[in-house]
C-alpha positions as CSV (number, residue, x, y, z in Angstrom):
1,M,34.1,8.3,39.9
2,I,36.1,11.6,39.3
3,R,35.7,12.4,43.0
4,Q,37.1,9.0,44.0
5,L,40.0,9.4,41.7
6,A,40.8,12.9,43.0
7,N,40.5,11.5,46.5
8,M,43.0,8.7,45.7
9,I,45.4,11.2,44.2
10,A,45.2,13.5,47.2
11,S,45.7,10.5,49.6
12,F,48.7,9.4,47.6
13,L,50.3,12.8,47.9
14,I,49.7,12.8,51.6
15,Q,51.2,9.3,52.1
16,E,54.3,10.3,50.1
17,D,54.7,13.5,52.2
18,I,54.4,15.6,49.2
19,I,51.6,17.7,50.7
20,R,50.5,18.4,54.3
21,R,47.3,16.8,55.6
22,D,46.0,20.4,56.2
23,D,46.1,21.1,52.5
24,A,44.4,17.9,51.4
25,D,41.0,19.6,50.7
26,I,42.6,22.1,48.4
27,Y,44.5,19.5,46.4
28,H,41.4,17.3,46.3
29,Y,39.3,20.1,44.9
30,S,42.0,21.2,42.4
31,T,42.6,17.7,41.2
32,E,38.9,17.1,40.7
33,Q,38.6,20.3,38.6
34,I,41.6,19.4,36.5
35,L,40.1,16.0,35.8
36,I,36.7,17.4,34.9
37,N,38.3,20.0,32.6
38,S,40.5,17.4,31.0
39,I,37.6,15.2,30.2
40,T,35.5,18.1,28.9
41,F,38.4,19.3,26.7
42,S,38.9,15.7,25.3
43,V,35.2,15.4,24.4
44,V,35.2,18.7,22.7
45,G,38.4,17.9,20.9
46,V,37.1,14.6,19.6
47,G,33.9,16.4,18.4
48,V,35.9,19.0,16.6
49,F,38.2,16.3,15.1
50,A,35.2,14.3,14.0
51,T,33.6,17.4,12.4
52,I,36.8,18.2,10.5
53,I,37.2,14.7,9.0
54,G,33.5,14.5,8.3
55,M,32.3,11.7,10.5
């Protein structure tokens, strides 16, 4: 699912002429890593918040 979303974002950037097709792999990988890190950060943040409020 994350890989598909990253692929859609990279494809959109190519279609809008924001990035070159040659750079698509780099942007795909980078977008995938950003999404993974964002999800991880969110899960940890919710866990910390739940611990603080005692749930």
